[in-house]
C-alpha positions in Angstrom: 0.4 -0.2 -0.2 1.6 3.2 -1.1 0.9 6.6 0.5 -1.4 8.9 -0.5 0.8 11.8 -2.6 0.2 15.4 -1.6 -1.2 15.9 -4.8 -4.0 13.2 -4.4 -4.4 14.7 -0.8 -5.0 18.7 -2.4 -7.2 17.1 -5.1 -9.4 15.1 -2.2 -10.1 18.2 -0.6 -11.0 19.7 -3.3 -13.7 17.4 -4.3 -14.6 17.9 -0.1 -15.0 21.5 -0.6 -17.4 21.6 -4.0 -19.4 19.2 -1.9 -19.9 21.7 0.2 -20.1 24.5 -1.2 -23.7 25.3 -2.7 -25.7 27.8 -3.5 -26.6 28.9 0.4 -22.5 28.9 0.9 -22.7 31.5 -2.0 -25.5 34.0 -0.5 -25.1 33.4 3.7 -21.4 35.1 3.8 -22.1 37.7 1.1 -25.9 38.8 2.8 -23.6 38.7 6.5 -21.5 41.3 4.9 -23.8 43.5 3.5 -25.4 43.3 6.9 -22.0 43.3 9.4 -20.5 46.1 7.9 -17.5 48.0 10.0 -18.2 44.5 11.9 -17.8 42.5 9.0 -14.2 40.5 10.3 -16.3 40.1 13.3 -19.2 38.8 11.9 -17.1 36.8 9.4 -14.7 35.2 12.6 -18.4 34.0 14.4 -19.7 32.6 10.5 -16.3 30.5 10.3 -16.1 28.7 13.5 -19.8 27.2 13.2 -20.2 27.3 9.9 -16.6 25.8 8.1 -15.5 24.3 12.3 -19.0 22.2 12.3 -19.4 20.7 9.6 -15.0 19.9 9.6 -15.5 18.7 12.9 -17.7 16.5 12.0 -15.9 14.5 9.2 -13.1 14.7 11.2 -15.5 12.7 14.1 -16.3 9.9 11.3 -12.9 9.9 10.0 -12.5 9.4 14.2 -15.1 6.5 14.4 -14.5 5.0 11.2 -18.3 5.4 9.7 -21.3 7.7 10.6 -23.6 4.4 11.6 -20.3 3.2 14.1 -20.8 6.8 15.5 -24.7 6.2 15.9 -24.7 2.8 17.4 -22.6 4.7 20.8 -25.8 6.1 20.9 -28.9 3.1 20.7 -28.3 0.8 18.0 -32.7 1.4 17.3 -31.0 5.7 17.4 -28.4 4.4 14.7 -31.4 3.4 12.1 -33.7 6.0 11.8 -31.6 8.8 12.7 -29.0 8.2 9.5 -32.4 7.6 7.5 -33.7 11.0 8.8 -30.7 12.8 7.7 -30.7 11.1 4.4 -33.8 11.7 3.3 -33.9 15.8 4.3 -30.4 16.9 2.7 -31.0 14.2 -0.1 -34.6 14.2 -2.5 -36.3 15.5 0.4 -34.1 18.7 0.6 -30.8 19.8 -0.1 -31.0 17.8 -4.0 -34.3 19.1 -5.2 -33.8 23.0 -4.1 -30.2 22.7 -5.4 -32.1 22.4 -9.2 -34.0 25.1 -8.3 -32.0 27.5 -7.5 -29.8 26.6 -10.2 -33.1 27.3 -12.0 -33.5 30.5 -10.6 -30.5 32.2 -11.0 -28.6 30.1 -14.0 -31.8 30.4 -16.3 -34.5 32.3 -15.5 -32.2 35.9 -16.1 -32.0 34.7 -19.7 -35.0 33.6 -20.8 -37.6 35.6 -21.7 -40.2 36.8 -18.4 -43.5 35.7 -19.9 -41.1 32.0 -20.6 -39.6 32.2 -17.0 -43.0 31.9 -15.8 -44.3 29.0 -16.9 -44.1 25.6 -15.2 -43.0 23.6 -18.0 -40.1 25.6 -18.2 -38.5 24.8 -14.6 -39.3 21.4 -15.5 -37.8 20.8 -18.2 -34.6 22.7 -16.7 -34.4 20.3 -14.2 -34.8 17.5 -16.7 -31.7 18.4 -18.0 -30.3 19.8 -15.0 -30.8 16.0 -13.2 -30.1 13.8 -16.4 -26.6 15.5 -15.6 -26.1 15.0 -12.1 -27.3 11.4 -12.7 -24.2 10.9 -15.5 -21.7 12.3 -13.4 -22.9 10.5 -10.4 -22.8 6.8 -11.9 -18.9 7.1 -11.9 -18.0 7.7 -8.4 -14.5 6.5 -8.2 -14.3 9.6 -11.4 -15.3 11.6 -8.0 -12.0 13.3 -7.8 -10.8 13.2 -11.5 -14.3 15.5 -11.9 -14.5 17.4 -8.9 -10.7 17.6 -7.8 -9.3 18.3 -11.0 -12.0 20.1 -12.5 -15.0 21.4 -11.8 -13.7 22.6 -7.8 -10.9 24.7 -10.0 -13.5 26.4 -12.0 -15.6 27.6 -9.5 -12.6 28.5 -7.5 -11.6 30.6 -10.4 -14.6 32.3 -10.8 -14.4 33.5 -7.4 -11.1 34.9 -7.6 -11.9 37.1 -10.8 -14.3 38.2 -8.9 -12.2 39.4 -5.6 -9.5 40.1 -8.3 -11.8 42.6 -10.3 -13.2 44.2 -7.1 -10.1 45.3 -5.7 -8.6 47.1 -8.7 -12.6 48.4 -9.2 -13.4 49.0 -5.7 -17.4 48.5 -5.2 -17.6 51.1 -2.2 -16.8 51.4 1.3 -18.1 50.0 4.5 -21.5 51.3 5.9 -22.3 50.6 9.8 -23.8 48.1 11.0 -27.4 47.1 10.3 -30.1 44.8 12.0 -29.0 42.1 14.3 -25.2 42.9 13.9 -25.8 46.4 15.2 -24.7 44.4 18.6 -22.8 41.6 19.1 -21.6 40.7 15.4 -19.9 38.1 16.7 -22.3 36.3 17.9 -24.6 36.4 15.2 -22.0 35.8 12.8 -22.0 32.5 14.9 -25.4 31.8 14.8 -25.7 32.5 10.6 -22.8 30.1 10.1 -25.5 27.4 12.5 -28.3 27.8 10.3 -26.4 26.7 7.4 -26.6 23.3 8.4 -23.2 22.1 6.2 -23.0 19.4 9.7 -25.1 17.6 8.6 -23.5 17.7 4.6 -20.1 16.7 6.8 -21.8 13.3 8.4 -22.9 12.0 4.9 -19.8 13.2 3.2 -17.3 11.3 4.9 -18.9 8.0 3.4 -17.3 9.3 0.0 -14.6 10.4 1.1 -13.5 7.4 3.1 -14.4 5.3 0.2 -12.7 7.4 -2.4 -9.2 7.3 -0.1 -10.5 3.1 -0.6 -10.1 3.8 -5.0 -6.7 4.5 -3.9 -5.6 1.8 -2.2 -5.6 2.7 1.2 -7.0 -0.2 3.0 -5.9 0.7 6.7 -8.8 1.9 8.6 -5.8 4.3 10.2 -4.5 5.8 7.0 -7.7 6.0 6.1 -9.5 8.0 9.2 -5.7 10.1 8.8 -6.2 11.1 5.5 -9.9 11.8 5.5 -8.8 14.6 8.5 -6.4 15.9 6.7 -9.6 16.5 2.9 -11.2 17.3 6.2 -8.8 20.5 7.4 -7.8 21.4 3.6 -11.4 21.5 2.5 -12.5 23.9 5.7 -9.2 26.1 4.8 -10.6 27.0 1.5 -14.2 27.5 2.8 -12.4 30.0 5.2 -11.2 32.2 2.4 -14.0 31.9 -0.4 -16.5 32.8 2.9 -13.7 35.9 3.5 -14.2 37.0 -0.1 -17.5 36.8 -0.5 -18.2 38.5 2.6 -15.8 41.0 1.7 -17.6 41.1 -1.4 -21.0 42.3 0.7 -19.6 44.4 2.6 -18.5 46.7 0.0 -21.2 46.8 -1.8 -23.6 48.6 0.8 -24.1 51.8 -1.4 -25.6 50.2 -4.1 -29.0 49.3 -3.4 -31.4 47.4 -1.8 -31.0 44.2 -1.4 -33.0 41.9 1.4 -31.2 38.7 0.8 -27.6 37.0 -0.6 -28.7 36.8 -4.1 -29.3 40.1 -4.5 -26.1 41.3 -2.8 -24.2 39.1 -5.2 -26.2 40.0 -8.6 -26.3 44.1 -7.3 -22.0 43.4 -6.9 -21.9 41.1 -10.3 -23.6 44.1 -12.5 -21.3 46.9 -10.8 -18.3 44.8 -11.9 -19.1 43.7 -14.7 -22.1 44.9 -16.0 -24.3 42.5 -18.3 -21.1 39.8 -17.8 -22.0 39.1 -14.7 -25.0 37.6 -14.7 -23.8 35.4 -17.2 -20.7 34.9 -14.5 -23.0 34.6 -11.3 -25.6 32.1 -13.2 -22.8 29.8 -13.6 -21.3 29.8 -11.0 -24.6 29.0 -9.3 -24.8 26.2 -11.5 -21.8 24.8 -10.8 -22.4 25.2 -7.2 -26.2 23.7 -7.3 -24.3 21.1 -9.8 -21.4 20.0 -7.2 -23.7 19.7 -4.4 -26.2 17.8 -6.3 -23.5 14.8 -7.6 -21.7 14.8 -3.7 -25.2 14.2 -2.2 -26.4 11.6 -4.9 -23.7 9.4 -4.2 -23.3 10.3 -0.7 -27.8 9.0 -0.1 -27.2 6.1 -3.4 -23.8 4.6 -1.3 -25.7 4.5 1.9 -29.3 3.0 0.6 -27.7 0.5 -2.1 -25.2 -0.4 1.4 -28.6 -0.9 3.5 -31.5 -1.7 1.3 -29.8 -3.7 -1.1 -32.6 -4.4 -3.4 -31.2 -1.9 -5.6 -28.2 -1.7 -7.1 -26.0 1.8 -6.2 -26.7 3.0 -9.9 -30.2 1.8 -8.8 -31.1 4.0 -6.2 -28.9 7.0 -8.1 -31.3 6.9 -10.6 -34.4 6.7 -7.8 -33.0 9.4 -5.9 -32.4 11.7 -8.8 -36.4 10.9 -9.9 -38.0 11.7 -6.8 -35.4 15.2 -6.6 -36.9 16.4 -9.8 -40.5 15.2 -8.6 -39.7 17.4 -5.7 -38.1 20.1 -7.8 -41.0 20.7 -9.5 -43.8 21.4 -6.5 -41.8 24.1 -5.3 -39.3 26.3 -3.4 -42.0 27.1 -0.8 -43.5 23.6 -0.5 -40.0 21.6 0.0 -39.2 24.2 3.1 -42.6 24.2 4.8 -42.3 19.9 5.0 -38.2 19.6 5.9 -37.1 22.7 7.4 -39.1 21.6 10.6 -37.7 17.8 10.1 -34.2 19.5 9.5 -34.6 21.7 12.5 -35.7 19.0 14.7 -32.3 16.6 13.7 -29.5 19.3 13.4 -29.0 20.1 16.7 -28.5 16.2 17.7 -26.1 16.1 14.5 -24.4 19.2 16.8 -24.4 17.4 19.6 -23.2 14.0 18.3 -20.2 15.3 16.8 -19.1 17.3 20.1 -19.4 13.2 21.2 -17.9 12.0 19.1 -14.7 13.9 19.2 -14.1 13.2 22.8 -14.9 9.6 22.6 -11.8 8.7 24.0 -12.5 10.7 27.4 -16.6 9.1 27.9 -15.2 5.6 26.5 -16.2 4.7 29.9 -19.6 6.1 30.3 -21.3 5.5 27.3 -24.7 6.7 28.5 -23.6 10.4 28.0 -24.3 9.1 23.8 -27.6 8.2 25.1 -28.3 10.8 27.8 -27.3 13.8 26.3 -29.0 12.9 23.0 -32.5 12.1 24.4 -32.7 15.1 26.3 -31.3 17.1 22.9 -33.8 15.5 20.2 -36.6 16.0 23.3 -36.2 19.5 23.2 -35.7 20.2 19.4 -38.6 18.0 19.0 -40.4 19.8 21.1 -39.3 23.3 19.7 -40.4 22.5 16.0 -43.8 21.4 17.0 -44.5 24.3 18.7 -43.1 26.4 15.9 -44.6 24.1 13.0 -48.3 22.9 15.2 -48.3 25.3 17.4 -48.1 28.5 16.9 -45.6 29.0 18.7 -47.8 28.9 21.9 -45.2 27.3 24.3 -42.9 29.9 23.9 -43.4 31.4 27.0 -42.9 28.3 28.5 -39.8 27.6 26.3 -37.6 30.7 26.1 -36.6 30.0 30.1 -33.9 28.2 28.4 -31.3 30.3 27.3 -30.2 31.4 24.3 -34.1 29.7 22.6 -34.6 32.9 20.8 -31.1 32.7 19.3 -32.2 29.3 18.1 -29.7 27.5 20.0 -32.0 26.5 23.7 -30.9 23.0 23.1 -27.6 23.7 24.3 -28.6 23.6 28.4 -30.4 20.3 27.8 -27.9 18.7 25.9 -25.7 19.6 28.5 -27.7 18.7 31.1 -27.6 15.4 29.4 -24.0 15.3 29.4 -23.4 15.8 33.0 -26.6 13.3 33.8 -24.5 10.1 31.8 -21.6 11.4 33.3 -22.9 10.7 36.9 -24.4 7.3 35.6 -21.5 6.6 34.1 -19.6 6.9 37.2 -22.2 5.0 39.9 -21.7 1.9 38.0 -18.1 2.6 37.7 -18.0 2.3 41.9 -20.9 0.2 41.7 -18.2 -2.6 39.6 
């Protein structure tokens, strides 16, 4: 077995970066920069800690545990069946893949066709058929992922972003303004919370299987070596994400004096029109399309490998085909309906994913008190499920009660229940050790 070369590790890092970097990763930091103004670097620091730190810690945790399934089994065998299934459905055909196709249409196709055509439902149908056909074609050979992502798609994506950045240095867009909205007070904390809301840690847990299989395809079979290379690739992808987020945040902050924008897509549209005129719209469309394509391919491969290994009635190619067909159908239901169903599910499972990542990182310190996994996940899940029911079905009638939990208004009220679960688990573990 020969070790991976630095060049191979760079390409694997590029591959992982492009799998993370979707439309939301373009939009969030640009709008953050616009809102944070003078405090952009503080806000970006918080954003990078959560939007880069949590996903990369997720990759490292999976590498350390050996697999996502091995990590979930530390909680409970039943949890190891239900939780991964919910994650793969939610970030697969239930939300992330269809959303990528819809956003690619909105940003990469809609601006270039007459308005009378763009508003017709059959245009979205035709576009998503073509888009997901390309996704399926590129997903059927996961062994070629490094060649297609690391050596081709990611370099193109990075080149477009760096061209935009260099152009902004030679022809400055404008100066930074005063912070607005929630960024007027505590930009570091607000940036952290916005990064948390990207929910990329879920993708990190499922991308681990793709990275591991890619490394094994290079001839590396030793589990320790596979974990080591996964960690290196994760750190490399994280570094690249941090750099790109900083560039996008800077561009957003520089555009403060240029028109009104209430979301990151509009911020980037303003920036590109200012820098490149009409050509900027074409570049932005290409950027969004490429980012959505990369994420969709990564998710289809991850989900297909998971389902083919756990539900062997269909082969990998069979599952890839089914997932792409489902994603095409869901994408044509409309983004509003997709979000209405899937976002509450994501809100319920994401806190458990974050807690699982943290526990997995410290597994060597709590291996004698395995109850920590169960109690922490149990209390975190109960709180996040209650919060989801409160928001989705009860019109926030429980806010008065849930508001007693610190940070509930900021969207991370689950932190205290998870810490309480950790303490209970540690105490239970110590009690068993004393009785033994």
